[in-house]
C-alpha positions as CSV (number, residue, x, y, z in Angstrom):
1,M,-47.9,-24.3,61.6
2,E,-47.1,-27.5,59.7
3,L,-43.7,-28.9,60.8
4,K,-41.8,-31.5,58.8
5,I,-38.5,-33.0,60.0
6,Q,-36.4,-34.9,57.5
7,T,-33.2,-36.7,58.3
8,L,-30.6,-38.0,55.8
9,H,-28.1,-40.7,56.6
10,F,-29.2,-41.2,60.2
11,D,-32.3,-41.6,62.4
12,A,-33.2,-38.8,64.7
13,T,-33.8,-39.5,68.4
14,D,-37.0,-38.4,70.1
15,K,-35.0,-36.0,72.2
16,L,-33.6,-34.3,69.1
17,A,-37.1,-34.1,67.5
18,S,-38.6,-32.6,70.6
19,F,-35.8,-30.0,70.8
20,I,-36.5,-29.0,67.2
21,E,-40.3,-28.8,67.9
22,K,-39.7,-26.5,70.9
23,K,-37.4,-24.2,69.0
24,M,-39.9,-24.0,66.1
25,E,-42.8,-23.3,68.5
26,K,-40.7,-20.5,70.0
27,L,-40.2,-19.1,66.5
28,E,-43.9,-19.4,65.8
29,K,-44.9,-17.5,68.9
30,K,-42.8,-14.5,67.8
31,Y,-44.1,-14.6,64.2
32,T,-47.6,-16.1,64.0
33,A,-47.9,-16.0,60.2
34,I,-45.7,-19.1,59.6
35,V,-47.6,-21.5,57.5
36,R,-45.1,-24.3,57.1
37,A,-41.5,-25.2,58.3
38,E,-39.3,-27.9,56.9
39,V,-36.2,-29.0,58.9
40,T,-33.6,-31.1,57.1
41,L,-30.8,-32.7,59.1
42,K,-27.9,-34.4,57.3
43,V,-24.6,-36.0,58.3
44,V,-22.1,-34.8,55.7
45,K,-18.9,-36.7,56.4
46,P,-19.0,-39.3,59.2
47,E,-16.2,-39.4,61.7
48,T,-15.2,-35.7,61.3
49,A,-15.8,-32.6,63.3
50,M,-18.3,-30.0,62.0
51,N,-20.2,-32.7,60.0
52,K,-23.8,-31.9,60.9
53,E,-25.7,-29.9,58.3
54,T,-28.9,-28.2,59.4
55,Q,-31.3,-26.5,57.0
56,I,-34.6,-24.8,57.9
57,H,-37.0,-23.6,55.3
58,V,-39.9,-21.4,56.6
59,V,-42.9,-20.4,54.5
60,V,-45.0,-17.4,55.5
61,A,-47.9,-15.9,53.6
62,G,-46.3,-14.9,50.2
63,K,-42.7,-15.3,51.2
64,E,-40.1,-18.0,52.0
65,F,-37.1,-17.9,54.3
66,H,-34.1,-20.3,54.4
67,A,-31.2,-20.8,56.8
68,E,-28.4,-23.3,56.5
69,K,-25.6,-24.1,59.0
70,V,-22.9,-26.7,59.4
71,C,-22.0,-27.3,63.1
72,D,-20.6,-29.9,65.4
73,T,-24.1,-30.9,66.7
74,F,-27.6,-30.7,65.3
75,E,-28.7,-28.7,68.4
76,E,-26.1,-26.0,67.6
77,G,-27.2,-25.9,64.0
78,V,-30.9,-25.6,64.9
79,D,-30.1,-22.8,67.3
80,A,-28.0,-20.9,64.7
81,C,-30.6,-21.3,62.0
82,V,-33.5,-20.2,64.3
83,E,-31.5,-17.1,65.2
84,V,-31.0,-16.2,61.5
85,L,-34.7,-16.8,60.8
86,E,-35.7,-14.7,63.8
87,R,-33.8,-11.7,62.3
88,S,-35.2,-12.3,58.8
89,L,-38.8,-12.7,60.0
90,Q,-38.4,-9.6,62.3
91,K,-37.2,-7.5,59.3
92,H,-40.1,-8.9,57.2
93,K,-42.6,-8.1,59.9
94,E,-41.3,-4.5,60.3
95,T,-41.5,-3.8,56.6
96,H,-45.0,-5.0,56.4
97,K,-46.5,-2.9,59.2
C-alpha cells in the first residue's frame, strides 16, 4: 500500500506520522486489497476546540472510500476515520465474495 500524509497549516511530528502509519497498517491487514491511502490533516481555526480536520481517502481495486472527521486532536480524528473505513471496507468485502 502506498501511503501519503499531507498536512495543511502545520508540520506533523514524527510521533503523529508513526501513529498514522500504524493505524493504516492495521487497516491494510484487515483488507489487503488497498492500493493507496491519502491522509490529509488540517488545522481549521487556530485557538479553538474541535479544530483538527482529518480526511482519509482509500483506493482499492476499482473503488474508492473516503472518511472525514473534525475532532479535538488528530489522533481522535484518525481513529474515527479508520473505524468508518473499516466498516465500509468490510461491507465491500462481503458483497464481493
